[in-house]
mmCIF file of the N, C-alpha and C atoms, coordinates in Angstrom:
data_MODEL
# 
_entry.id   MODEL 
# 
loop_
_atom_site.group_PDB 
_atom_site.id 
_atom_site.type_symbol 
_atom_site.label_atom_id 
_atom_site.label_alt_id 
_atom_site.label_comp_id 
_atom_site.label_asym_id 
_atom_site.label_entity_id 
_atom_site.label_seq_id 
_atom_site.pdbx_PDB_ins_code 
_atom_site.Cartn_x 
_atom_site.Cartn_y 
_atom_site.Cartn_z 
_atom_site.occupancy 
_atom_site.B_iso_or_equiv 
_atom_site.pdbx_formal_charge 
_atom_site.auth_seq_id 
_atom_site.auth_comp_id 
_atom_site.auth_asym_id 
_atom_site.auth_atom_id 
_atom_site.pdbx_PDB_model_num 
ATOM 1   N N  . MET A 1 1  ? 122.436 92.657  77.556  1.00 0.00 ? 1  MET A N  1 
ATOM 2   C CA . MET A 1 1  ? 121.894 92.883  78.882  1.00 0.00 ? 1  MET A CA 1 
ATOM 3   C C  . MET A 1 1  ? 122.622 91.964  79.859  1.00 0.00 ? 1  MET A C  1 
ATOM 4   N N  . THR A 1 2  ? 123.159 92.564  80.879  1.00 0.00 ? 2  THR A N  1 
ATOM 5   C CA . THR A 1 2  ? 123.872 91.775  81.876  1.00 0.00 ? 2  THR A CA 1 
ATOM 6   C C  . THR A 1 2  ? 122.895 91.233  82.908  1.00 0.00 ? 2  THR A C  1 
ATOM 7   N N  . ASP A 1 3  ? 123.405 90.333  83.725  1.00 0.00 ? 3  ASP A N  1 
ATOM 8   C CA . ASP A 1 3  ? 122.565 89.759  84.776  1.00 0.00 ? 3  ASP A CA 1 
ATOM 9   C C  . ASP A 1 3  ? 122.128 90.821  85.772  1.00 0.00 ? 3  ASP A C  1 
ATOM 10  N N  . LEU A 1 4  ? 123.002 91.779  86.054  1.00 0.00 ? 4  LEU A N  1 
ATOM 11  C CA . LEU A 1 4  ? 122.666 92.834  87.005  1.00 0.00 ? 4  LEU A CA 1 
ATOM 12  C C  . LEU A 1 4  ? 121.519 93.688  86.484  1.00 0.00 ? 4  LEU A C  1 
ATOM 13  N N  . GLN A 1 5  ? 121.526 94.026  85.224  1.00 0.00 ? 5  GLN A N  1 
ATOM 14  C CA . GLN A 1 5  ? 120.438 94.810  84.646  1.00 0.00 ? 5  GLN A CA 1 
ATOM 15  C C  . GLN A 1 5  ? 119.137 94.015  84.650  1.00 0.00 ? 5  GLN A C  1 
ATOM 16  N N  . PHE A 1 6  ? 119.237 92.720  84.402  1.00 0.00 ? 6  PHE A N  1 
ATOM 17  C CA . PHE A 1 6  ? 118.052 91.866  84.409  1.00 0.00 ? 6  PHE A CA 1 
ATOM 18  C C  . PHE A 1 6  ? 117.412 91.838  85.794  1.00 0.00 ? 6  PHE A C  1 
ATOM 19  N N  . PHE A 1 7  ? 118.231 91.614  86.831  1.00 0.00 ? 7  PHE A N  1 
ATOM 20  C CA . PHE A 1 7  ? 117.700 91.564  88.191  1.00 0.00 ? 7  PHE A CA 1 
ATOM 21  C C  . PHE A 1 7  ? 117.234 92.934  88.662  1.00 0.00 ? 7  PHE A C  1 
ATOM 22  N N  . GLU A 1 8  ? 117.879 93.980  88.178  1.00 0.00 ? 8  GLU A N  1 
ATOM 23  C CA . GLU A 1 8  ? 117.434 95.329  88.524  1.00 0.00 ? 8  GLU A CA 1 
ATOM 24  C C  . GLU A 1 8  ? 116.051 95.589  87.938  1.00 0.00 ? 8  GLU A C  1 
ATOM 25  N N  . GLY A 1 9  ? 115.808 95.125  86.725  1.00 0.00 ? 9  GLY A N  1 
ATOM 26  C CA . GLY A 1 9  ? 114.490 95.279  86.107  1.00 0.00 ? 9  GLY A CA 1 
ATOM 27  C C  . GLY A 1 9  ? 113.417 94.499  86.834  1.00 0.00 ? 9  GLY A C  1 
ATOM 28  N N  . ILE A 1 10 ? 113.750 93.282  87.240  1.00 0.00 ? 10 ILE A N  1 
ATOM 29  C CA . ILE A 1 10 ? 112.787 92.464  87.985  1.00 0.00 ? 10 ILE A CA 1 
ATOM 30  C C  . ILE A 1 10 ? 112.488 93.104  89.338  1.00 0.00 ? 10 ILE A C  1 
ATOM 31  N N  . PHE A 1 11 ? 113.531 93.556  90.036  1.00 0.00 ? 11 PHE A N  1 
ATOM 32  C CA . PHE A 1 11 ? 113.343 94.193  91.342  1.00 0.00 ? 11 PHE A CA 1 
ATOM 33  C C  . PHE A 1 11 ? 112.496 95.451  91.208  1.00 0.00 ? 11 PHE A C  1 
ATOM 34  N N  . SER A 1 12 ? 112.759 96.231  90.180  1.00 0.00 ? 12 SER A N  1 
ATOM 35  C CA . SER A 1 12 ? 111.997 97.452  89.948  1.00 0.00 ? 12 SER A CA 1 
ATOM 36  C C  . SER A 1 12 ? 110.530 97.135  89.671  1.00 0.00 ? 12 SER A C  1 
ATOM 37  N N  . SER A 1 13 ? 110.282 96.117  88.887  1.00 0.00 ? 13 SER A N  1 
ATOM 38  C CA . SER A 1 13 ? 108.901 95.733  88.569  1.00 0.00 ? 13 SER A CA 1 
ATOM 39  C C  . SER A 1 13 ? 108.155 95.254  89.808  1.00 0.00 ? 13 SER A C  1 
ATOM 40  N N  . PHE A 1 14 ? 108.796 94.417  90.618  1.00 0.00 ? 14 PHE A N  1 
ATOM 41  C CA . PHE A 1 14 ? 108.153 93.941  91.840  1.00 0.00 ? 14 PHE A CA 1 
ATOM 42  C C  . PHE A 1 14 ? 107.915 95.080  92.829  1.00 0.00 ? 14 PHE A C  1 
ATOM 43  N N  . THR A 1 15 ? 108.828 96.022  92.885  1.00 0.00 ? 15 THR A N  1 
ATOM 44  C CA . THR A 1 15 ? 108.649 97.170  93.768  1.00 0.00 ? 15 THR A CA 1 
ATOM 45  C C  . THR A 1 15 ? 107.455 98.004  93.331  1.00 0.00 ? 15 THR A C  1 
ATOM 46  N N  . LYS A 1 16 ? 107.333 98.240  92.041  1.00 0.00 ? 16 LYS A N  1 
ATOM 47  C CA . LYS A 1 16 ? 106.210 99.023  91.527  1.00 0.00 ? 16 LYS A CA 1 
ATOM 48  C C  . LYS A 1 16 ? 104.888 98.300  91.754  1.00 0.00 ? 16 LYS A C  1 
ATOM 49  N N  . LEU A 1 17 ? 104.867 96.994  91.493  1.00 0.00 ? 17 LEU A N  1 
ATOM 50  C CA . LEU A 1 17 ? 103.642 96.232  91.729  1.00 0.00 ? 17 LEU A CA 1 
ATOM 51  C C  . LEU A 1 17 ? 103.276 96.208  93.210  1.00 0.00 ? 17 LEU A C  1 
ATOM 52  N N  . GLY A 1 18 ? 104.276 96.076  94.066  1.00 0.00 ? 18 GLY A N  1 
ATOM 53  C CA . GLY A 1 18 ? 104.019 96.099  95.504  1.00 0.00 ? 18 GLY A CA 1 
ATOM 54  C C  . GLY A 1 18 ? 103.469 97.432  95.959  1.00 0.00 ? 18 GLY A C  1 
ATOM 55  N N  . LEU A 1 19 ? 104.021 98.503  95.435  1.00 0.00 ? 19 LEU A N  1 
ATOM 56  C CA . LEU A 1 19 ? 103.536 99.837  95.784  1.00 0.00 ? 19 LEU A CA 1 
ATOM 57  C C  . LEU A 1 19 ? 102.096 100.023 95.331  1.00 0.00 ? 19 LEU A C  1 
ATOM 58  N N  . LEU A 1 20 ? 101.785 99.611  94.120  1.00 0.00 ? 20 LEU A N  1 
ATOM 59  C CA . LEU A 1 20 ? 100.411 99.721  93.634  1.00 0.00 ? 20 LEU A CA 1 
ATOM 60  C C  . LEU A 1 20 ? 99.459  98.848  94.448  1.00 0.00 ? 20 LEU A C  1 
ATOM 61  N N  . PHE A 1 21 ? 99.914  97.675  94.859  1.00 0.00 ? 21 PHE A N  1 
ATOM 62  C CA . PHE A 1 21 ? 99.085  96.799  95.683  1.00 0.00 ? 21 PHE A CA 1 
ATOM 63  C C  . PHE A 1 21 ? 98.764  97.459  97.021  1.00 0.00 ? 21 PHE A C  1 
ATOM 64  N N  . PHE A 1 22 ? 99.767  98.038  97.669  1.00 0.00 ? 22 PHE A N  1 
ATOM 65  C CA . PHE A 1 22 ? 99.525  98.672  98.963  1.00 0.00 ? 22 PHE A CA 1 
ATOM 66  C C  . PHE A 1 22 ? 98.709  99.954  98.825  1.00 0.00 ? 22 PHE A C  1 
ATOM 67  N N  . LEU A 1 23 ? 98.849  100.657 97.723  1.00 0.00 ? 23 LEU A N  1 
ATOM 68  C CA . LEU A 1 23 ? 97.987  101.814 97.485  1.00 0.00 ? 23 LEU A CA 1 
ATOM 69  C C  . LEU A 1 23 ? 96.539  101.373 97.276  1.00 0.00 ? 23 LEU A C  1 
ATOM 70  N N  . PHE A 1 24 ? 96.346  100.237 96.620  1.00 0.00 ? 24 PHE A N  1 
ATOM 71  C CA . PHE A 1 24 ? 94.994  99.699  96.463  1.00 0.00 ? 24 PHE A CA 1 
ATOM 72  C C  . PHE A 1 24 ? 94.404  99.313  97.822  1.00 0.00 ? 24 PHE A C  1 
ATOM 73  N N  . LEU A 1 25 ? 95.217  98.709  98.679  1.00 0.00 ? 25 LEU A N  1 
ATOM 74  C CA . LEU A 1 25 ? 94.746  98.392  100.031 1.00 0.00 ? 25 LEU A CA 1 
ATOM 75  C C  . LEU A 1 25 ? 94.385  99.662  100.796 1.00 0.00 ? 25 LEU A C  1 
ATOM 76  N N  . TYR A 1 26 ? 95.127  100.732 100.557 1.00 0.00 ? 26 TYR A N  1 
ATOM 77  C CA . TYR A 1 26 ? 94.821  102.001 101.220 1.00 0.00 ? 26 TYR A CA 1 
ATOM 78  C C  . TYR A 1 26 ? 93.492  102.569 100.722 1.00 0.00 ? 26 TYR A C  1 
ATOM 79  N N  . ILE A 1 27 ? 93.164  102.345 99.454  1.00 0.00 ? 27 ILE A N  1 
ATOM 80  C CA . ILE A 1 27 ? 91.856  102.769 98.950  1.00 0.00 ? 27 ILE A CA 1 
ATOM 81  C C  . ILE A 1 27 ? 90.750  102.010 99.680  1.00 0.00 ? 27 ILE A C  1 
ATOM 82  N N  . ILE A 1 28 ? 90.949  100.721 99.885  1.00 0.00 ? 28 ILE A N  1 
ATOM 83  C CA . ILE A 1 28 ? 89.965  99.931  100.629 1.00 0.00 ? 28 ILE A CA 1 
ATOM 84  C C  . ILE A 1 28 ? 89.833  100.466 102.051 1.00 0.00 ? 28 ILE A C  1 
ATOM 85  N N  . PHE A 1 29 ? 90.966  100.795 102.681 1.00 0.00 ? 29 PHE A N  1 
ATOM 86  C CA . PHE A 1 29 ? 90.940  101.374 104.023 1.00 0.00 ? 29 PHE A CA 1 
ATOM 87  C C  . PHE A 1 29 ? 90.175  102.692 104.027 1.00 0.00 ? 29 PHE A C  1 
ATOM 88  N N  . SER A 1 30 ? 90.401  103.538 103.032 1.00 0.00 ? 30 SER A N  1 
ATOM 89  C CA . SER A 1 30 ? 89.710  104.826 102.950 1.00 0.00 ? 30 SER A CA 1 
ATOM 90  C C  . SER A 1 30 ? 88.209  104.635 102.782 1.00 0.00 ? 30 SER A C  1 
ATOM 91  N N  . PHE A 1 31 ? 87.828  103.632 101.995 1.00 0.00 ? 31 PHE A N  1 
ATOM 92  C CA . PHE A 1 31 ? 86.409  103.337 101.822 1.00 0.00 ? 31 PHE A CA 1 
ATOM 93  C C  . PHE A 1 31 ? 85.787  102.881 103.140 1.00 0.00 ? 31 PHE A C  1 
ATOM 94  N N  . ILE A 1 32 ? 86.503  102.057 103.889 1.00 0.00 ? 32 ILE A N  1 
ATOM 95  C CA . ILE A 1 32 ? 86.003  101.600 105.188 1.00 0.00 ? 32 ILE A CA 1 
ATOM 96  C C  . ILE A 1 32 ? 85.883  102.774 106.155 1.00 0.00 ? 32 ILE A C  1 
ATOM 97  N N  . VAL A 1 33 ? 86.846  103.685 106.121 1.00 0.00 ? 33 VAL A N  1 
ATOM 98  C CA . VAL A 1 33 ? 86.769  104.880 106.967 1.00 0.00 ? 33 VAL A CA 1 
ATOM 99  C C  . VAL A 1 33 ? 85.526  105.690 106.619 1.00 0.00 ? 33 VAL A C  1 
ATOM 100 N N  . LEU A 1 34 ? 85.250  105.845 105.330 1.00 0.00 ? 34 LEU A N  1 
ATOM 101 C CA . LEU A 1 34 ? 84.061  106.586 104.904 1.00 0.00 ? 34 LEU A CA 1 
ATOM 102 C C  . LEU A 1 34 ? 82.788  105.917 105.415 1.00 0.00 ? 34 LEU A C  1 
ATOM 103 N N  . LYS A 1 35 ? 82.712  104.600 105.313 1.00 0.00 ? 35 LYS A N  1 
ATOM 104 C CA . LYS A 1 35 ? 81.538  103.885 105.812 1.00 0.00 ? 35 LYS A CA 1 
ATOM 105 C C  . LYS A 1 35 ? 81.398  104.030 107.327 1.00 0.00 ? 35 LYS A C  1 
ATOM 106 N N  . GLN A 1 36 ? 82.511  103.956 108.047 1.00 0.00 ? 36 GLN A N  1 
ATOM 107 C CA . GLN A 1 36 ? 82.470  104.101 109.502 1.00 0.00 ? 36 GLN A CA 1 
ATOM 108 C C  . GLN A 1 36 ? 82.046  105.512 109.907 1.00 0.00 ? 36 GLN A C  1 
ATOM 109 N N  . VAL A 1 37 ? 82.519  106.506 109.178 1.00 0.00 ? 37 VAL A N  1 
ATOM 110 C CA . VAL A 1 37 ? 82.133  107.890 109.477 1.00 0.00 ? 37 VAL A CA 1 
ATOM 111 C C  . VAL A 1 37 ? 80.640  108.076 109.232 1.00 0.00 ? 37 VAL A C  1 
ATOM 112 N N  . ASN A 1 38 ? 80.133  107.519 108.142 1.00 0.00 ? 38 ASN A N  1 
ATOM 113 C CA . ASN A 1 38 ? 78.692  107.621 107.883 1.00 0.00 ? 38 ASN A CA 1 
ATOM 114 C C  . ASN A 1 38 ? 77.882  106.939 108.977 1.00 0.00 ? 38 ASN A C  1 
ATOM 115 N N  . LEU A 1 39 ? 78.334  105.782 109.425 1.00 0.00 ? 39 LEU A N  1 
ATOM 116 C CA . LEU A 1 39 ? 77.647  105.082 110.506 1.00 0.00 ? 39 LEU A CA 1 
ATOM 117 C C  . LEU A 1 39 ? 77.731  105.877 111.807 1.00 0.00 ? 39 LEU A C  1 
ATOM 118 N N  . MET A 1 40 ? 78.896  106.454 112.076 1.00 0.00 ? 40 MET A N  1 
ATOM 119 C CA . MET A 1 40 ? 79.079  107.230 113.299 1.00 0.00 ? 40 MET A CA 1 
ATOM 120 C C  . MET A 1 40 ? 78.184  108.467 113.309 1.00 0.00 ? 40 MET A C  1 
ATOM 121 N N  . THR A 1 41 ? 78.081  109.148 112.165 1.00 0.00 ? 41 THR A N  1 
ATOM 122 C CA . THR A 1 41 ? 77.272  110.365 112.136 1.00 0.00 ? 41 THR A CA 1 
ATOM 123 C C  . THR A 1 41 ? 75.782  110.055 112.224 1.00 0.00 ? 41 THR A C  1 
ATOM 124 N N  . LYS A 1 42 ? 75.382  108.844 111.837 1.00 0.00 ? 42 LYS A N  1 
ATOM 125 C CA . LYS A 1 42 ? 73.986  108.456 112.031 1.00 0.00 ? 42 LYS A CA 1 
ATOM 126 C C  . LYS A 1 42 ? 73.708  108.158 113.500 1.00 0.00 ? 42 LYS A C  1 
ATOM 127 N N  . THR A 1 43 ? 74.718  107.642 114.200 1.00 0.00 ? 43 THR A N  1 
ATOM 128 C CA . THR A 1 43 ? 74.554  107.262 115.600 1.00 0.00 ? 43 THR A CA 1 
ATOM 129 C C  . THR A 1 43 ? 74.675  108.462 116.530 1.00 0.00 ? 43 THR A C  1 
ATOM 130 N N  . LEU A 1 44 ? 75.709  109.265 116.329 1.00 0.00 ? 44 LEU A N  1 
ATOM 131 C CA . LEU A 1 44 ? 75.968  110.415 117.187 1.00 0.00 ? 44 LEU A CA 1 
ATOM 132 C C  . LEU A 1 44 ? 75.632  111.705 116.455 1.00 0.00 ? 44 LEU A C  1 
ATOM 133 N N  . GLU A 1 45 ? 74.991  112.620 117.157 1.00 0.00 ? 45 GLU A N  1 
ATOM 134 C CA . GLU A 1 45 ? 74.704  113.926 116.576 1.00 0.00 ? 45 GLU A CA 1 
ATOM 135 C C  . GLU A 1 45 ? 75.622  114.942 117.229 1.00 0.00 ? 45 GLU A C  1 
ATOM 136 N N  . VAL A 1 46 ? 76.611  115.377 116.473 1.00 0.00 ? 46 VAL A N  1 
ATOM 137 C CA . VAL A 1 46 ? 77.615  116.293 117.001 1.00 0.00 ? 46 VAL A CA 1 
ATOM 138 C C  . VAL A 1 46 ? 77.300  117.723 116.597 1.00 0.00 ? 46 VAL A C  1 
ATOM 139 N N  . GLY A 1 47 ? 76.753  117.912 115.430 1.00 0.00 ? 47 GLY A N  1 
ATOM 140 C CA . GLY A 1 47 ? 76.441  119.245 114.953 1.00 0.00 ? 47 GLY A CA 1 
ATOM 141 C C  . GLY A 1 47 ? 77.217  119.624 113.708 1.00 0.00 ? 47 GLY A C  1 
ATOM 142 N N  . PHE A 1 48 ? 78.304  118.946 113.447 1.00 0.00 ? 48 PHE A N  1 
ATOM 143 C CA . PHE A 1 48 ? 79.088  119.233 112.243 1.00 0.00 ? 48 PHE A CA 1 
ATOM 144 C C  . PHE A 1 48 ? 79.349  117.942 111.463 1.00 0.00 ? 48 PHE A C  1 
ATOM 145 N N  . GLU A 1 49 ? 78.284  117.161 111.317 1.00 0.00 ? 49 GLU A N  1 
ATOM 146 C CA . GLU A 1 49 ? 78.398  115.890 110.604 1.00 0.00 ? 49 GLU A CA 1 
ATOM 147 C C  . GLU A 1 49 ? 78.805  116.072 109.147 1.00 0.00 ? 49 GLU A C  1 
ATOM 148 N N  . SER A 1 50 ? 78.290  117.131 108.524 1.00 0.00 ? 50 SER A N  1 
ATOM 149 C CA . SER A 1 50 ? 78.595  117.334 107.104 1.00 0.00 ? 50 SER A CA 1 
ATOM 150 C C  . SER A 1 50 ? 80.080  117.604 106.884 1.00 0.00 ? 50 SER A C  1 
ATOM 151 N N  . VAL A 1 51 ? 80.717  118.288 107.821 1.00 0.00 ? 51 VAL A N  1 
ATOM 152 C CA . VAL A 1 51 ? 82.154  118.556 107.706 1.00 0.00 ? 51 VAL A CA 1 
ATOM 153 C C  . VAL A 1 51 ? 82.947  117.255 107.842 1.00 0.00 ? 51 VAL A C  1 
ATOM 154 N N  . ILE A 1 52 ? 82.566  116.432 108.790 1.00 0.00 ? 52 ILE A N  1 
ATOM 155 C CA . ILE A 1 52 ? 83.261  115.161 109.001 1.00 0.00 ? 52 ILE A CA 1 
ATOM 156 C C  . ILE A 1 52 ? 83.083  114.248 107.788 1.00 0.00 ? 52 ILE A C  1 
ATOM 157 N N  . LYS A 1 53 ? 81.860  114.203 107.244 1.00 0.00 ? 53 LYS A N  1 
ATOM 158 C CA . LYS A 1 53 ? 81.617  113.390 106.049 1.00 0.00 ? 53 LYS A CA 1 
ATOM 159 C C  . LYS A 1 53 ? 82.417  113.910 104.857 1.00 0.00 ? 53 LYS A C  1 
ATOM 160 N N  . ALA A 1 54 ? 82.502  115.225 104.733 1.00 0.00 ? 54 ALA A N  1 
ATOM 161 C CA . ALA A 1 54 ? 83.254  115.814 103.620 1.00 0.00 ? 54 ALA A CA 1 
ATOM 162 C C  . ALA A 1 54 ? 84.741  115.488 103.723 1.00 0.00 ? 54 ALA A C  1 
ATOM 163 N N  . ILE A 1 55 ? 85.279  115.514 104.929 1.00 0.00 ? 55 ILE A N  1 
ATOM 164 C CA . ILE A 1 55 ? 86.696  115.178 105.119 1.00 0.00 ? 55 ILE A CA 1 
ATOM 165 C C  . ILE A 1 55 ? 86.944  113.708 104.777 1.00 0.00 ? 55 ILE A C  1 
ATOM 166 N N  . ALA A 1 56 ? 86.044  112.829 105.200 1.00 0.00 ? 56 ALA A N  1 
ATOM 167 C CA . ALA A 1 56 ? 86.196  111.402 104.888 1.00 0.00 ? 56 ALA A CA 1 
ATOM 168 C C  . ALA A 1 56 ? 86.084  111.155 103.384 1.00 0.00 ? 56 ALA A C  1 
ATOM 169 N N  . LEU A 1 57 ? 85.165  111.844 102.724 1.00 0.00 ? 57 LEU A N  1 
ATOM 170 C CA . LEU A 1 57 ? 85.028  111.701 101.273 1.00 0.00 ? 57 LEU A CA 1 
ATOM 171 C C  . LEU A 1 57 ? 86.247  112.258 100.552 1.00 0.00 ? 57 LEU A C  1 
ATOM 172 N N  . LEU A 1 58 ? 86.754  113.381 101.027 1.00 0.00 ? 58 LEU A N  1 
ATOM 173 C CA . LEU A 1 58 ? 87.967  113.956 100.440 1.00 0.00 ? 58 LEU A CA 1 
ATOM 174 C C  . LEU A 1 58 ? 89.151  113.002 100.605 1.00 0.00 ? 58 LEU A C  1 
ATOM 175 N N  . HIS A 1 59 ? 89.224  112.345 101.741 1.00 0.00 ? 59 HIS A N  1 
ATOM 176 C CA . HIS A 1 59 ? 90.276  111.357 101.995 1.00 0.00 ? 59 HIS A CA 1 
ATOM 177 C C  . HIS A 1 59 ? 90.211  110.221 100.976 1.00 0.00 ? 59 HIS A C  1 
ATOM 178 N N  . LEU A 1 60 ? 89.006  109.732 100.707 1.00 0.00 ? 60 LEU A N  1 
ATOM 179 C CA . LEU A 1 60 ? 88.835  108.669 99.710  1.00 0.00 ? 60 LEU A CA 1 
ATOM 180 C C  . LEU A 1 60 ? 89.207  109.161 98.312  1.00 0.00 ? 60 LEU A C  1 
ATOM 181 N N  . ILE A 1 61 ? 88.785  110.358 97.959  1.00 0.00 ? 61 ILE A N  1 
ATOM 182 C CA . ILE A 1 61 ? 89.085  110.903 96.629  1.00 0.00 ? 61 ILE A CA 1 
ATOM 183 C C  . ILE A 1 61 ? 90.583  111.086 96.442  1.00 0.00 ? 61 ILE A C  1 
ATOM 184 N N  . VAL A 1 62 ? 91.257  111.595 97.462  1.00 0.00 ? 62 VAL A N  1 
ATOM 185 C CA . VAL A 1 62 ? 92.707  111.793 97.358  1.00 0.00 ? 62 VAL A CA 1 
ATOM 186 C C  . VAL A 1 62 ? 93.432  110.458 97.261  1.00 0.00 ? 62 VAL A C  1 
ATOM 187 N N  . SER A 1 63 ? 92.984  109.462 98.006  1.00 0.00 ? 63 SER A N  1 
ATOM 188 C CA . SER A 1 63 ? 93.653  108.160 97.926  1.00 0.00 ? 63 SER A CA 1 
ATOM 189 C C  . SER A 1 63 ? 93.466  107.522 96.550  1.00 0.00 ? 63 SER A C  1 
ATOM 190 N N  . VAL A 1 64 ? 92.299  107.683 95.944  1.00 0.00 ? 64 VAL A N  1 
ATOM 191 C CA . VAL A 1 64 ? 92.089  107.179 94.583  1.00 0.00 ? 64 VAL A CA 1 
ATOM 192 C C  . VAL A 1 64 ? 92.945  107.965 93.595  1.00 0.00 ? 64 VAL A C  1 
ATOM 193 N N  . ALA A 1 65 ? 93.032  109.279 93.780  1.00 0.00 ? 65 ALA A N  1 
ATOM 194 C CA . ALA A 1 65 ? 93.844  110.107 92.885  1.00 0.00 ? 65 ALA A CA 1 
ATOM 195 C C  . ALA A 1 65 ? 95.322  109.734 92.975  1.00 0.00 ? 65 ALA A C  1 
ATOM 196 N N  . VAL A 1 66 ? 95.810  109.462 94.169  1.00 0.00 ? 66 VAL A N  1 
ATOM 197 C CA . VAL A 1 66 ? 97.209  109.051 94.331  1.00 0.00 ? 66 VAL A CA 1 
ATOM 198 C C  . VAL A 1 66 ? 97.448  107.708 93.651  1.00 0.00 ? 66 VAL A C  1 
ATOM 199 N N  . PHE A 1 67 ? 96.488  106.791 93.770  1.00 0.00 ? 67 PHE A N  1 
ATOM 200 C CA . PHE A 1 67 ? 96.628  105.495 93.101  1.00 0.00 ? 67 PHE A CA 1 
ATOM 201 C C  . PHE A 1 67 ? 96.679  105.659 91.584  1.00 0.00 ? 67 PHE A C  1 
ATOM 202 N N  . VAL A 1 68 ? 95.777  106.466 91.040  1.00 0.00 ? 68 VAL A N  1 
ATOM 203 C CA . VAL A 1 68 ? 95.752  106.677 89.584  1.00 0.00 ? 68 VAL A CA 1 
ATOM 204 C C  . VAL A 1 68 ? 97.040  107.347 89.124  1.00 0.00 ? 68 VAL A C  1 
ATOM 205 N N  . TYR A 1 69 ? 97.493  108.339 89.877  1.00 0.00 ? 69 TYR A N  1 
ATOM 206 C CA . TYR A 1 69 ? 98.743  109.025 89.531  1.00 0.00 ? 69 TYR A CA 1 
ATOM 207 C C  . TYR A 1 69 ? 99.918  108.047 89.556  1.00 0.00 ? 69 TYR A C  1 
ATOM 208 N N  . ALA A 1 70 ? 99.991  107.234 90.600  1.00 0.00 ? 70 ALA A N  1 
ATOM 209 C CA . ALA A 1 70 ? 101.086 106.263 90.701  1.00 0.00 ? 70 ALA A CA 1 
ATOM 210 C C  . ALA A 1 70 ? 100.993 105.220 89.597  1.00 0.00 ? 70 ALA A C  1 
ATOM 211 N N  . PHE A 1 71 ? 99.782  104.843 89.223  1.00 0.00 ? 71 PHE A N  1 
ATOM 212 C CA . PHE A 1 71 ? 99.616  103.851 88.161  1.00 0.00 ? 71 PHE A CA 1 
ATOM 213 C C  . PHE A 1 71 ? 100.185 104.361 86.840  1.00 0.00 ? 71 PHE A C  1 
ATOM 214 N N  . PHE A 1 72 ? 99.950  105.630 86.543  1.00 0.00 ? 72 PHE A N  1 
ATOM 215 C CA . PHE A 1 72 ? 100.438 106.165 85.274  1.00 0.00 ? 72 PHE A CA 1 
ATOM 216 C C  . PHE A 1 72 ? 101.900 106.581 85.332  1.00 0.00 ? 72 PHE A C  1 
ATOM 217 N N  . VAL A 1 73 ? 102.373 107.013 86.476  1.00 0.00 ? 73 VAL A N  1 
ATOM 218 C CA . VAL A 1 73 ? 103.768 107.445 86.591  1.00 0.00 ? 73 VAL A CA 1 
ATOM 219 C C  . VAL A 1 73 ? 104.698 106.240 86.674  1.00 0.00 ? 73 VAL A C  1 
ATOM 220 N N  . LEU A 1 74 ? 104.288 105.226 87.433  1.00 0.00 ? 74 LEU A N  1 
ATOM 221 C CA . LEU A 1 74 ? 105.142 104.053 87.572  1.00 0.00 ? 74 LEU A CA 1 
ATOM 222 C C  . LEU A 1 74 ? 104.959 103.192 86.358  1.00 0.00 ? 74 LEU A C  1 
# 
């Protein structure tokens, strides 16, 4: 193993860990969005609260699915 291959492996590992870290932060962001949407729909009555809540929940589910997919692929 040459030095270049060694550093390439380290760089690749740090890149993958960084990507997973930022995807985890995005899950936290999605959870906060869901909480804010729930709070907003309790405060304001628009008439289509269930649609807005469903979109926020779908956003959280997709972000978790992307994280799980990236965890297994990377």
